[in-house]
C-alpha positions as YAML, in Angstrom:
chain: A
units: angstrom
residues:
- id: 1
  name: MET
  ca: [18.03, 38.58, 1.69]
- id: 2
  name: GLY
  ca: [19.38, 40.08, -1.80]
- id: 3
  name: ARG
  ca: [23.08, 37.95, -1.33]
- id: 4
  name: HIS
  ca: [20.17, 34.72, -1.67]
- id: 5
  name: PRO
  ca: [18.35, 35.24, -5.07]
- id: 6
  name: GLY
  ca: [17.48, 31.56, -4.72]
- id: 7
  name: PHE
  ca: [16.04, 32.07, -1.56]
- id: 8
  name: VAL
  ca: [13.61, 35.26, -2.84]
- id: 9
  name: LEU
  ca: [12.62, 33.15, -5.34]
- id: 10
  name: GLY
  ca: [11.55, 30.00, -3.41]
- id: 11
  name: LEU
  ca: [9.63, 32.78, -0.82]
- id: 12
  name: LEU
  ca: [7.48, 34.21, -3.50]
- id: 13
  name: LEU
  ca: [7.00, 30.70, -5.27]
- id: 14
  name: THR
  ca: [5.76, 29.54, -1.94]
- id: 15
  name: GLY
  ca: [4.01, 32.69, -1.02]
- id: 16
  name: LEU
  ca: [1.84, 32.19, -4.12]
- id: 17
  name: LEU
  ca: [1.56, 28.46, -3.21]
- id: 18
  name: GLY
  ca: [-0.21, 29.76, 0.12]
- id: 19
  name: LEU
  ca: [-1.74, 32.95, -1.35]
- id: 20
  name: THR
  ca: [-3.63, 30.23, -3.85]
- id: 21
  name: ALA
  ca: [-4.50, 27.63, -0.89]
- id: 22
  name: LEU
  ca: [-6.24, 30.30, 1.56]
- id: 23
  name: ILE
  ca: [-7.92, 32.76, -1.58]
- id: 24
  name: SER
  ca: [-9.74, 29.04, -2.44]
- id: 25
  name: LEU
  ca: [-11.14, 28.58, 0.87]
- id: 26
  name: ILE
  ca: [-13.37, 31.78, 0.37]
- id: 27
  name: TRP
  ca: [-13.28, 31.43, -3.23]
- id: 28
  name: THR
  ca: [-13.41, 30.19, -6.46]
- id: 29
  name: PRO
  ca: [-14.65, 30.50, -10.19]
- id: 30
  name: TYR
  ca: [-16.65, 27.68, -10.15]
- id: 31
  name: ALA
  ca: [-17.53, 24.72, -7.92]
- id: 32
  name: TYR
  ca: [-14.68, 22.22, -7.83]
- id: 33
  name: ASP
  ca: [-17.06, 19.48, -8.81]
- id: 34
  name: ALA
  ca: [-19.44, 21.36, -11.14]
- id: 35
  name: ILE
  ca: [-19.79, 19.55, -14.27]
- id: 36
  name: SER
  ca: [-20.75, 20.94, -17.91]
- id: 37
  name: VAL
  ca: [-20.92, 18.69, -20.58]
- id: 38
  name: ALA
  ca: [-21.66, 21.61, -23.11]
- id: 39
  name: GLU
  ca: [-18.41, 22.95, -22.04]
- id: 40
  name: ARG
  ca: [-16.27, 20.76, -22.41]
- id: 41
  name: MET
  ca: [-12.68, 20.26, -22.75]
- id: 42
  name: GLN
  ca: [-12.34, 24.30, -24.25]
- id: 43
  name: GLY
  ca: [-9.85, 26.72, -24.49]
- id: 44
  name: PRO
  ca: [-8.77, 29.88, -21.90]
- id: 45
  name: SER
  ca: [-10.91, 32.32, -22.18]
- id: 46
  name: ALA
  ca: [-12.48, 34.82, -19.91]
- id: 47
  name: ALA
  ca: [-15.36, 32.45, -18.37]
- id: 48
  name: HIS
  ca: [-12.59, 29.66, -17.94]
- id: 49
  name: TRP
  ca: [-9.43, 31.50, -17.16]
- id: 50
  name: LEU
  ca: [-7.47, 28.15, -17.95]
- id: 51
  name: GLY
  ca: [-10.51, 26.39, -19.97]
- id: 52
  name: THR
  ca: [-11.98, 22.99, -18.86]
- id: 53
  name: ASP
  ca: [-11.46, 19.49, -18.86]
- id: 54
  name: GLN
  ca: [-13.53, 16.37, -20.17]
- id: 55
  name: PHE
  ca: [-15.99, 16.74, -17.84]
- id: 56
  name: GLY
  ca: [-16.85, 20.45, -18.49]
- id: 57
  name: ARG
  ca: [-14.66, 21.57, -14.72]
- id: 58
  name: ASP
  ca: [-12.94, 24.45, -14.20]
- id: 59
  name: ILE
  ca: [-9.21, 23.75, -14.55]
- id: 60
  name: ALA
  ca: [-8.38, 27.14, -12.59]
- id: 61
  name: THR
  ca: [-11.14, 26.27, -9.63]
- id: 62
  name: ARG
  ca: [-9.24, 22.95, -9.49]
- id: 63
  name: LEU
  ca: [-5.52, 23.76, -9.31]
- id: 64
  name: MET
  ca: [-6.62, 26.26, -6.43]
- id: 65
  name: VAL
  ca: [-8.38, 23.85, -4.43]
- id: 66
  name: GLY
  ca: [-5.23, 21.30, -5.53]
- id: 67
  name: ALA
  ca: [-3.04, 23.47, -3.81]
- id: 68
  name: ARG
  ca: [-5.36, 23.54, -0.92]
- id: 69
  name: ASN
  ca: [-5.58, 19.76, -0.39]
- id: 70
  name: SER
  ca: [-1.57, 19.49, -1.07]
- id: 71
  name: ILE
  ca: [-0.50, 21.95, 1.58]
- id: 72
  name: SER
  ca: [-3.70, 20.18, 4.41]
- id: 73
  name: VAL
  ca: [-1.01, 16.87, 3.31]
- id: 74
  name: GLY
  ca: [1.78, 18.29, 3.32]
- id: 75
  name: VAL
  ca: [1.31, 20.75, 7.00]
- id: 76
  name: VAL
  ca: [-0.01, 17.46, 8.45]
- id: 77
  name: ALA
  ca: [2.05, 14.57, 7.67]
- id: 78
  name: VAL
  ca: [5.63, 16.96, 8.29]
- id: 79
  name: SER
  ca: [4.30, 17.97, 11.74]
- id: 80
  name: ILE
  ca: [3.80, 14.04, 12.85]
- id: 81
  name: GLY
  ca: [7.00, 13.93, 11.63]
- id: 82
  name: LEU
  ca: [8.47, 16.50, 13.22]
- id: 83
  name: VAL
  ca: [6.80, 16.34, 16.17]
- id: 84
  name: ALA
  ca: [6.80, 12.46, 16.63]
- id: 85
  name: GLY
  ca: [10.75, 12.25, 15.28]
- id: 86
  name: GLY
  ca: [11.73, 15.15, 16.96]
- id: 87
  name: LEU
  ca: [11.23, 13.63, 20.22]
- id: 88
  name: LEU
  ca: [12.99, 10.49, 19.15]
- id: 89
  name: GLY
  ca: [16.05, 11.75, 18.35]
- id: 90
  name: LEU
  ca: [16.20, 13.97, 21.16]
- id: 91
  name: LEU
  ca: [15.29, 11.28, 23.65]
- id: 92
  name: ALA
  ca: [18.07, 9.86, 21.74]
- id: 93
  name: ALA
  ca: [20.57, 11.98, 22.20]
- id: 94
  name: ALA
  ca: [20.11, 12.64, 25.77]
- id: 95
  name: ARG
  ca: [19.94, 8.93, 26.72]
- id: 96
  name: GLY
  ca: [22.37, 7.67, 24.51]
- id: 97
  name: GLY
  ca: [22.95, 3.47, 25.00]
- id: 98
  name: TRP
  ca: [19.93, 0.91, 24.11]
- id: 99
  name: VAL
  ca: [17.79, 4.20, 23.50]
- id: 100
  name: ASP
  ca: [20.35, 5.44, 20.95]
- id: 101
  name: GLU
  ca: [20.97, 2.71, 19.37]
- id: 102
  name: LEU
  ca: [17.18, 0.97, 18.87]
- id: 103
  name: VAL
  ca: [16.33, 4.38, 17.57]
- id: 104
  name: ALA
  ca: [19.25, 4.56, 14.69]
- id: 105
  name: ARG
  ca: [18.89, 1.16, 13.93]
- id: 106
  name: GLY
  ca: [15.59, 1.57, 13.40]
- id: 107
  name: SER
  ca: [15.39, 4.44, 11.63]
- id: 108
  name: ASP
  ca: [17.79, 2.75, 9.16]
- id: 109
  name: VAL
  ca: [15.37, -0.08, 8.76]
- id: 110
  name: VAL
  ca: [12.70, 1.91, 7.64]
- id: 111
  name: PHE
  ca: [14.91, 4.12, 5.67]
- id: 112
  name: ALA
  ca: [15.64, 0.73, 3.20]
- id: 113
  name: PHE
  ca: [12.43, 0.94, 1.72]
- id: 114
  name: PRO
  ca: [11.95, 4.23, -0.55]
- id: 115
  name: ALA
  ca: [9.41, 6.80, 0.72]
- id: 116
  name: ILE
  ca: [7.03, 6.12, -2.15]
- id: 117
  name: VAL
  ca: [7.09, 2.59, -2.13]
- id: 118
  name: SER
  ca: [6.69, 2.79, 2.38]
- id: 119
  name: ALA
  ca: [3.17, 4.89, 1.27]
- id: 120
  name: ILE
  ca: [2.21, 2.81, -1.17]
- id: 121
  name: LEU
  ca: [2.33, -0.41, 1.33]
- id: 122
  name: ILE
  ca: [0.69, 1.67, 4.16]
- id: 123
  name: THR
  ca: [-1.97, 2.55, 2.03]
- id: 124
  name: ALA
  ca: [-2.36, 0.05, 0.46]
- id: 125
  name: LEU
  ca: [-3.31, -1.92, 3.65]
- id: 126
  name: LEU
  ca: [-5.28, 0.98, 5.39]
- id: 127
  name: GLY
  ca: [-7.35, 1.50, 2.15]
- id: 128
  name: PRO
  ca: [-7.24, 4.97, -0.17]
- id: 129
  name: GLY
  ca: [-8.25, 8.33, 1.05]
- id: 130
  name: ALA
  ca: [-6.15, 11.62, 2.12]
- id: 131
  name: VAL
  ca: [-6.50, 10.74, 5.33]
- id: 132
  name: ASN
  ca: [-4.28, 7.10, 5.11]
- id: 133
  name: ALA
  ca: [-1.56, 9.51, 2.33]
- id: 134
  name: ILE
  ca: [-1.36, 11.56, 5.82]
- id: 135
  name: ILE
  ca: [-0.51, 8.61, 7.76]
- id: 136
  name: ALA
  ca: [1.54, 7.01, 5.51]
- id: 137
  name: ILE
  ca: [3.58, 10.35, 4.49]
- id: 138
  name: GLY
  ca: [3.89, 11.31, 8.35]
- id: 139
  name: ILE
  ca: [4.92, 7.99, 9.41]
- id: 140
  name: PHE
  ca: [7.83, 8.04, 7.00]
- id: 141
  name: ASN
  ca: [8.88, 11.61, 8.31]
- id: 142
  name: ILE
  ca: [9.39, 10.29, 11.84]
- id: 143
  name: PRO
  ca: [12.54, 8.29, 11.25]
- id: 144
  name: VAL
  ca: [13.95, 11.46, 8.86]
- id: 145
  name: PHE
  ca: [13.34, 13.95, 11.73]
- id: 146
  name: ALA
  ca: [14.78, 11.27, 14.33]
- id: 147
  name: ARG
  ca: [18.00, 10.94, 12.42]
- id: 148
  name: VAL
  ca: [18.22, 14.81, 11.56]
- id: 149
  name: THR
  ca: [17.33, 15.86, 15.24]
- id: 150
  name: ARG
  ca: [19.50, 13.20, 17.03]
- id: 151
  name: GLY
  ca: [22.43, 14.22, 14.66]
- id: 152
  name: ALA
  ca: [21.94, 17.84, 15.36]
- id: 153
  name: ALA
  ca: [21.38, 17.19, 19.19]
- id: 154
  name: LEU
  ca: [24.22, 14.98, 19.79]
- id: 155
  name: GLN
  ca: [26.54, 18.08, 18.34]
- id: 156
  name: VAL
  ca: [25.34, 20.32, 21.21]
- id: 157
  name: TRP
  ca: [25.50, 17.69, 23.95]
- id: 158
  name: GLY
  ca: [29.48, 18.12, 22.78]
- id: 159
  name: MET
  ca: [29.50, 21.10, 23.74]
- id: 160
  name: GLU
  ca: [31.16, 22.71, 27.11]
- id: 161
  name: TYR
  ca: [27.59, 24.56, 27.81]
- id: 162
  name: ALA
  ca: [25.75, 21.71, 27.35]
- id: 163
  name: ARG
  ca: [27.97, 19.44, 30.11]
- id: 164
  name: ALA
  ca: [28.60, 22.64, 32.86]
- id: 165
  name: GLY
  ca: [24.26, 22.53, 32.34]
- id: 166
  name: LEU
  ca: [24.88, 18.81, 33.68]
- id: 167
  name: ALA
  ca: [27.66, 19.71, 36.43]
- id: 168
  name: ILE
  ca: [25.33, 22.20, 37.61]
- id: 169
  name: GLY
  ca: [22.98, 19.47, 38.14]
- id: 170
  name: LYS
  ca: [20.34, 20.03, 35.56]
- id: 171
  name: SER
  ca: [18.31, 16.94, 34.62]
- id: 172
  name: GLY
  ca: [18.97, 15.68, 31.05]
- id: 173
  name: LEU
  ca: [15.66, 17.09, 30.00]
- id: 174
  name: GLY
  ca: [16.76, 20.44, 31.54]
- id: 175
  name: VAL
  ca: [19.24, 20.45, 29.62]
- id: 176
  name: THR
  ca: [17.55, 19.35, 26.20]
- id: 177
  name: ARG
  ca: [14.78, 22.27, 26.93]
- id: 178
  name: ASP
  ca: [17.05, 25.05, 27.81]
- id: 179
  name: HIS
  ca: [20.15, 24.01, 25.18]
- id: 180
  name: VAL
  ca: [19.23, 21.52, 22.97]
- id: 181
  name: LEU
  ca: [16.49, 22.39, 21.65]
- id: 182
  name: PRO
  ca: [16.83, 25.99, 21.18]
- id: 183
  name: ASN
  ca: [20.20, 25.28, 19.32]
- id: 184
  name: ILE
  ca: [18.73, 23.10, 16.34]
- id: 185
  name: LEU
  ca: [15.66, 24.92, 15.79]
- id: 186
  name: SER
  ca: [16.88, 26.49, 12.39]
- id: 187
  name: VAL
  ca: [17.86, 23.08, 11.98]
- id: 188
  name: LEU
  ca: [14.60, 21.67, 12.10]
- id: 189
  name: ILE
  ca: [12.84, 24.53, 10.19]
- id: 190
  name: VAL
  ca: [15.23, 23.56, 7.24]
- id: 191
  name: GLN
  ca: [14.44, 20.02, 7.18]
- id: 192
  name: ALA
  ca: [10.69, 20.40, 7.55]
- id: 193
  name: THR
  ca: [10.70, 22.38, 4.23]
- id: 194
  name: ILE
  ca: [12.52, 20.30, 2.29]
- id: 195
  name: GLN
  ca: [10.12, 17.29, 3.84]
- id: 196
  name: PHE
  ca: [7.47, 19.31, 3.33]
- id: 197
  name: ALA
  ca: [8.44, 19.03, -0.19]
- id: 198
  name: VAL
  ca: [8.76, 15.78, -0.51]
- id: 199
  name: ALA
  ca: [5.04, 15.34, 1.13]
- id: 200
  name: ILE
  ca: [3.44, 17.37, -1.87]
- id: 201
  name: LEU
  ca: [5.46, 15.02, -4.03]
- id: 202
  name: ALA
  ca: [4.31, 11.94, -2.35]
- id: 203
  name: GLU
  ca: [0.82, 12.56, -2.05]
- id: 204
  name: ALA
  ca: [0.80, 13.46, -5.97]
- id: 205
  name: ALA
  ca: [2.02, 10.27, -6.59]
- id: 206
  name: LEU
  ca: [-0.15, 8.30, -4.20]
- id: 207
  name: ALA
  ca: [-3.23, 10.50, -6.11]
- id: 208
  name: TYR
  ca: [-1.97, 9.57, -9.31]
- id: 209
  name: LEU
  ca: [-1.78, 5.91, -8.37]
- id: 210
  name: GLY
  ca: [-5.65, 5.99, -7.03]
- id: 211
  name: LEU
  ca: [-4.23, 5.69, -3.72]
- id: 212
  name: GLY
  ca: [-4.42, 9.26, -2.23]
- id: 213
  name: THR
  ca: [-7.20, 12.01, -2.50]
- id: 214
  name: GLN
  ca: [-10.21, 10.43, -4.17]
- id: 215
  name: PRO
  ca: [-12.67, 11.75, -6.70]
- id: 216
  name: PRO
  ca: [-14.23, 14.30, -7.16]
- id: 217
  name: ALA
  ca: [-12.05, 16.36, -4.23]
- id: 218
  name: PRO
  ca: [-9.47, 17.67, -6.74]
- id: 219
  name: SER
  ca: [-5.66, 16.45, -6.42]
- id: 220
  name: TRP
  ca: [-2.69, 17.38, -8.96]
- id: 221
  name: GLY
  ca: [-1.49, 14.14, -8.74]
- id: 222
  name: ARG
  ca: [-5.44, 12.70, -9.84]
- id: 223
  name: MET
  ca: [-5.20, 15.59, -12.80]
- id: 224
  name: LEU
  ca: [-2.44, 14.15, -13.92]
- id: 225
  name: PHE
  ca: [-3.96, 10.86, -14.37]
- id: 226
  name: ASP
  ca: [-6.99, 11.67, -15.59]
- id: 227
  name: ALA
  ca: [-5.37, 13.84, -18.57]
- id: 228
  name: GLN
  ca: [-2.86, 10.54, -19.52]
- id: 229
  name: THR
  ca: [-4.66, 9.70, -22.04]
- id: 230
  name: LEU
  ca: [-6.07, 12.73, -23.30]
- id: 231
  name: MET
  ca: [-2.34, 14.18, -24.05]
- id: 232
  name: SER
  ca: [-2.87, 14.33, -27.86]
- id: 233
  name: ILE
  ca: [-6.09, 16.23, -27.90]
- id: 234
  name: ASP
  ca: [-5.47, 18.68, -25.02]
- id: 235
  name: PRO
  ca: [-2.05, 18.81, -23.81]
- id: 236
  name: LYS
  ca: [-2.89, 21.76, -21.25]
- id: 237
  name: LEU
  ca: [-4.73, 18.94, -18.76]
- id: 238
  name: ALA
  ca: [-1.47, 17.65, -18.03]
- id: 239
  name: ILE
  ca: [0.99, 20.13, -18.49]
- id: 240
  name: LEU
  ca: [-1.07, 22.82, -16.06]
- id: 241
  name: PRO
  ca: [-0.98, 20.38, -12.78]
- id: 242
  name: GLY
  ca: [2.27, 19.21, -13.53]
- id: 243
  name: LEU
  ca: [3.44, 22.61, -13.80]
- id: 244
  name: ALA
  ca: [2.15, 23.21, -10.25]
- id: 245
  name: ILE
  ca: [3.88, 20.43, -8.74]
- id: 246
  name: ALA
  ca: [6.96, 21.59, -10.27]
- id: 247
  name: LEU
  ca: [6.34, 24.81, -9.18]
- id: 248
  name: ALA
  ca: [5.53, 24.30, -5.74]
- id: 249
  name: VAL
  ca: [8.30, 21.77, -5.07]
- id: 250
  name: LEU
  ca: [10.82, 24.26, -6.32]
- id: 251
  name: GLY
  ca: [10.22, 26.56, -4.34]
- id: 252
  name: LEU
  ca: [10.01, 24.79, -1.53]
- id: 253
  name: ASN
  ca: [13.26, 23.72, -2.18]
- id: 254
  name: LEU
  ca: [15.23, 26.96, -2.52]
- id: 255
  name: LEU
  ca: [13.53, 27.99, 0.32]
- id: 256
  name: GLY
  ca: [14.54, 25.37, 2.31]
- id: 257
  name: ASP
  ca: [18.70, 26.30, 0.59]
- id: 258
  name: GLY
  ca: [17.91, 29.30, 1.32]
- id: 259
  name: LEU
  ca: [17.06, 29.05, 5.26]
- id: 260
  name: ARG
  ca: [19.77, 26.44, 5.82]
- id: 261
  name: ASP
  ca: [22.73, 29.22, 4.12]
- id: 262
  name: ILE
  ca: [20.92, 31.86, 6.35]
- id: 263
  name: LEU
  ca: [20.75, 30.41, 9.89]
- id: 264
  name: ASP
  ca: [23.54, 27.73, 9.72]
- id: 265
  name: PRO
  ca: [26.64, 30.38, 10.87]
- id: 266
  name: ARG
  ca: [28.97, 28.05, 9.23]
- id: 267
  name: LEU
  ca: [27.74, 28.52, 5.48]
- id: 268
  name: ARG
  ca: [27.47, 31.82, 5.66]
- id: 269
  name: THR
  ca: [30.35, 33.81, 3.23]
- id: 270
  name: GLU
  ca: [31.48, 37.30, 4.15]
- id: 271
  name: PRO
  ca: [31.91, 39.76, 0.60]
- id: 272
  name: VAL
  ca: [35.42, 40.29, 0.15]
- id: 273
  name: GLY
  ca: [36.43, 43.96, 0.34]
...
């Protein structure tokens, strides 16, 4: 790990995000929706570590619960994309022909629309809310994982051991299970880490636009939206959730890059001397 400082930093930042979310499940300084007009717009203090917002709600509490909501959306949305997209990619690589062409062209059609635009369209049709935001982000993740899985699986299918499996009578499913999937797991893990960061950004964007997590439930994106008219009065209301989003995405991207370097032998370099 000493050879991968970016991976270590990413692991620390991601671990801090996860730890914050776990702690918020069992303890927060205050209830996230507790309003106290008498304590509104206060600075950091012993009672409120990061101060309070325009409604007197504890900012530290809302950031902690917001981390939990972001992770929940990311985990479920990425899982939807990984399972559905992975299966489609494996099927396309194993069957080839019109199945492969259909998966490839279908992915191209979805990629023609930016992720956020697609998510906005889906949530506008389904209605605002955390569940619909998860569905929207998950649907976009499907072609991402389908394309990555298909490309990696086709490389394995071109190897001699995969063709030997067919030659000795294994079915396409058997070769996929025994040879293809184990050899592309590292690729899928790295891609899942990267898409996790994308999901957090997408959830924040949807919440900012009023299409994601709905008040009074905390969301980093919604906190940014609420703070935009108060920037000149109390900048920390925007700086703190913005910093939380930036650190979470940075940590996951560094973690993904580090995992790619560690898990992909082609990217490893031996030290000189």
